N, C-alpha and C positions, 0 to 999 in steps of 0.2 A: 689646548693650543700649544704647539711646540715652540719654545723660545730658543733662538739661535744667538748665543752670546759671542761678542767679539772677544778675541783671545786676551785683550788688555782691559776688558770691562772690569770696573771696580764694584759693580753691583750685580747681584744674582737675585733670582726670585725670592730666595730665603732672606737675603739682606733687605730687599725692598719690603717684604712682608713685616720684617722686624721694625723697620722705620715707620710703617703705617700703624703698627700697634703700640709703638713706644710713646710714653708720656713725656720724654725729654724734649728739650727745645731743639729747634732746627740747627742752631750753632753747635750744640753738643753732638748731635747726630752726624753733622758734616765732619767734625773733628774726629769722631770715633771711627768712621768708615772711610775717611780720606777722600771725601767728595766735596764739591762746592755746596754752598748753602742753597742755591737754586735747585740743585739736584735733590738734596735732602727734602726741601720744601715740596718738590713735585711728587715724590713718592710718599711723603707723609700724608698728603691729601688724597691719595688714590685708594680705591677699594680693591683693585686688582694689581698683583705684582708683575703682570705681563705688559709688554709694549702695546700701544694702540696703533691702529692703522695710520700710515702716513698720507693716505689719500685725503685730499682736501674735502671738507664737508660740503662746500659750496663751490661748484665748478666756475672758473673764471671765464665768462663769455660776454661778448658785447651785444648779443642778440637777446631780446626779451623773450619770455615764453610764447607770447603771441606771434612774434616775428619768426621764432623757430617753427611754429606750426605752419605758417605761410610758406616758409622755405621748404619744409618737408613735403607739403602738398604740391608745390611747384615741381619738385623732383619727381614725385609719383605720377602726376598727370601729364607733364610735358616731357618727362625723361630728359631733362637738361643735363649736359655734362657739368662737372664741377666748375670749370672756368666760366662757362656761360651763366650758370646759376649765381656765381660770385658777382659777375657784372650786373645782373638784375638786382641782386640783393643790395649791392652798394648804391645802385642808381635810385631805387625806390624805397628801401627800408632802412639800411644802416650803412652809411658811408665808411665807417671805421672797421667794419668786419674784416677779419683776415682770412686768407685762403685756408690755413690750417684750422682756424676756429670753426669755419663753416664745414670743413670736412669732418671734424670731430662731432659736430652737431648731427650731420647726416648719419654717421656711424652709430651714434648714440640712439637714434630713432629707427635703426634697422634699414636705412635706405642708402647705405654707403656704396653698395655694389650695384652699379647701373645695369649691368648685364642681367642681374637677377630680377630686375624690375620689368625688363622687356618681355612681352608675351612670347611664349615658346611656339615656334612654328611646328605643327604636327608633321611628322615624317610621312611622306606619301606611301601609302600601303602598296606592297608589291601587287602589280596587276596580275590577277589570276589568268592562267592560260585558258583559252577557250576549250570547252569540253569537246573531246574528240573520241571516237571509237578507236580501239587498238588498230595499228597499221600505219599511223603517222609517226615517223621516226625523225629525230634530229641527229646530225652527224657532224663531227669536228675532228681536228687533229691537234694533239698537244705535244709540245717539245718535251723530251725527257733529258735529264742530266747525263752527261757522259761519264761513264764509270772508268776506273783506273785500267781495266783490262780491255777497253774499247778504243778504237782509233778515231771514231767520230760518234756524234750523238745520234740517237734513234728517235722514233716518233710513235706516239700512241694514238691509234685511230679509235674513236669512241662513237657509239651509236646508242641512242636511248629512245624508247617508245614513249610517246607523249601521254598515253592513257594509263599504262601499267607501270611506267618507270623502269621497265626491264632494260638492262644494259648489256651491251656486247662490246668487247675491246680486243684489240690485237696490236702487237708491237711490230713495227715495220722499220726497215733499214733506211728508208727515205720517204718522202711525201710526194712522189710522182703519181701521175695518172694510173700507171700500172699497179702501184701499191693500193691506190684507192679502189681500182677494179677488183683486185684480189680480196680486199677487205669486204667489199659489197657482196661478192660471191660467197665468202665465208659467212657473212651475216645472213644472207638469204637462206643458206642451208641450215644455220643454227636456230634461226628465229621460228618459233611455232606459229607466229602470226603471219598472215598474208600482208606483206608490206605494200601499201597502196601509195603513200606519199613519203618523200624523203627531202628534208630541208638541210641544205649545206650553206656555207659561206661562199665567197667568190674566189677561193683559192684556185691556182692553176691546176691543181690535181683534180678539181671537181668541174670546172667550167672554163670556157673561153669567152666569158661575158665581158671581161675587162681587157683592154689592150693598151699597154703603156699607161699614160695619164688620161686617155680619152675613154669615155664610157661607151659601151655598145651592148646590144642584147646578145644573149647566147645564140649561137648558130645551130645548135642541136647536133653538130658533127663531132663534138668532143667524145673521147673514148668513154668517159664516165656516163655521159648522156646516152650514148648508144647502148651501153649495158643496161641502164635503167629502162630504156625503151624495150629492150629484149626481155626483161624480167617483168614488164607490165607495171613499172613504178613511175609515178609522176615526180619528176625532179624539180623542186622549188629552190629558189635562191634568196638569201637575205638581201636587204637593201645594202648598197655599198656603204662602208664605214658605219655600220649599225650592228655591232656584235650583240647588243641586247636582244635582238630579234631571235637569236639562237641561244637565249638565256638558259634553257633547260639543260642543255649539254654543258654549258659553261659552269653551271652550278656543280654538276658532277665532276668536272675538271678541277673545281676548287677542292672537292674531297680528295681527288688524286694528289693535288699539291700538298694537302695536309699529310697524306701518307708518305710522300717523298721527303717532306721536311722533318718528319718525326721518326724516320727509320734510318739505320745505317746499313748500307748494302756492301757486301764484299765483292760483288761482281755484277756485270750486266745481267747475267742469268738469274742471279739472286733477286735483283730488282724486278725482272720480268715475272718470275714466279710469285713474288709478293703481290704484284698488281693483279695477277690472275686470281690469286686466293682472295684478295679483297673484293674483286668484282663478284666472285661466287658468293661470298658472304653478303654482299649488298643485295644480290638478287634473291637469296634464299633465307637470310637471317635477319636483315635490318628492316624493321617496320617503318613505314613512311607516313608522316602526318597527312600528306596529301592523299594518301590511299586509305585514310581512316584506320591507321595503325596496322595495316596489312603489309606484308612483304610484296615485292613485285611479282614473284611467282604465285603467291596466293591471289593477288588481284587478277593475274592472267588466267588462273584456273576458274575464278568466279565469272570472268567474261566468257570463258569457254562453255560454261554451263548454260548460259543464257543466249550467247551469240556464237554457236559453233561454226557458223558459216564464215566468220572472220579469220578462221585458223585453217592451216593446211595440215596440221598434225596436233595431237593432244599434248599439252604442256605437262611436264612432270616436276615433282619436287626436287629430284636429284638429276643433275646433268648426266647424260649418257643412257638414261632408262628407255629412250625412244629408239635405240639402235637395235 
């Protein structure tokens, strides 16, 4: 045990040990060491030269052991807040109990934290996407930060296949219907899978479903709808104000946000090239737990082996090999 002595202390462990072993009287020891007789008497009767704990041997409490058990069980079973438990305890067990005394009792028995006693609500598991064959793609647009060499911000168009998690992206100067059509044309050319269904939100670049604050159904005359029809793609829309419906592409957008937040770009071109490299790595190098630790390209090739009719060209491990 380490003894911390006050700088003006008149006794040290060595002095105390000498007093304990000395045969001299208390008065002689007090005079010799310059302490009071009560101090000399205390150390003469001790077997150890170290200070004892100043904690009380018996806690001062107004509750009996039986009353403490009742209070603790009330806390556990009824989950009563401290003030409510105090009112019950004063009413039916001990009128003189103090709030601080009851709080110390609860802490002593390990029930001081009420939140820790409440049953934890299990987090709802993420609902798995319904199993689909390749060809059902989700599409969305993500705002990109404006770089120092840019006069306005640009937009990242993203498409992801539900079955294989294969992703295609492109940076556009705006989010108009013309940009959406150009992206869909590029997607249709780059994707080895026959695109059958396409899910988007209700943005003006994708649909005319919503007009001002009044809801209406899509007319089918929107530029994007017309292109989908020409390409043989069924265009589906998410429910208004329900972004979770398009959650698969939103999760990939979260990955893009991480890239944007953890990299320092010197220009807009640098940012665009970084996003393209990341997408290529995602498709060809990043195993996905949802794909049983396969990369999107590996999953696509496995589908091609068993369902070649779902593809209009053979998928390759490296981009550009099919040209």
